[in-house]
N, C-alpha and C positions, 0 to 999 in steps of 0.2 A: 147759651142762646146763640144760634147761628147768625153771623153777619152776612150782608150781601152788598153788592154794588149794582148800580143801574147806569148804563151809558145812554146819554141823551144827545140828540142832534137838534140844535135850535134852528129856527128858520134861516139864519144867516150862514148855516153850515158849521158853526162852532160846536164842538163836542164837549160834553161835561160828564165827569164821573161823579155819581151821587152815592153816598154811603147810607146804609140803614143798619141798625143794630139787630134787625129781625128780618125774617123772610116774608113779612107781612106785605111788602110791596107787590108780591105775586097776587095778593087778593084784590089789589086796586088797579094794577096796570099789567099790560102784556106788550111784547114787542109790536110796534106799529105806530101809526100817526094819530095824533090827538090835536084838537084846537088848544092853543096855549092856555086859555082859561080853564078848560077841562083838565088838562094835564096838571096845572098848578093845584087845582082843587083836590084832585085824586091823590097826588103825591104828598101834599101837606097833610091830608087826612091820614094817609098811611104812616107818615113819619110821626104824627101825633100818637097813633096807636102803638107804634114801635117804641116810642119813648115811654109810654105808659106801661108797657110790658117790662121794660128795664126797671122802672120805678117799683113795680110790683115785686119783681124778683130781688132787686138789690137795695131798694129804699131811696133811690135818687133817680131823677130824670136823666135821660141821655143828652149830654151837651153836644155830642156829635150829630145827633138827629136834629137838634135845634139849629146847629150851624148849617146843615144841609138844607133845611127848610128855608133859612135866610138866604142862602145862595140861590135857591130855586126862585124865591120871591123876587130877588134882585134881577136875575136873568129874565124872568117872565115879564117884568115891567118894561123891558126894551122893545117888546113886540105887541102887535095888535092882538086882542083876545082870540080872534078867529084864525090867526096865522097857525100853520102846522108845525108842531114839534114832534120828533120821532123818538120813540123809545127803541134804541138799537139793540140793547141786550140787558137782560136781568141775570146776574150771576151770583151764586150758583143757581142752577135750576132747582125746582122743587124735587125732593127725593122721589124717585120713580118716574119722573117726567122724561119725555123724549128729549135728547140733547140735540 
């Protein structure tokens, strides 16, 4: 199962690396800006799907995906729902995608 990371820039300029055990983040987010509430909703949904994929394959949920979800919830709580958060990078790109 390919792992990936997402670099996020929060409204105060702080950057955070977020881990996913699956490339599924590409299905929910792309580089660019999102309101904090939308980013939180999309990323948590993606991490839930990623953890379910791990559980299906290995028989247990991914604790790293759960930890990333908790970090995102904690960070998002510091900002207003309409503040802009930026997805700086999703790595690695999907196979065959332009780099």
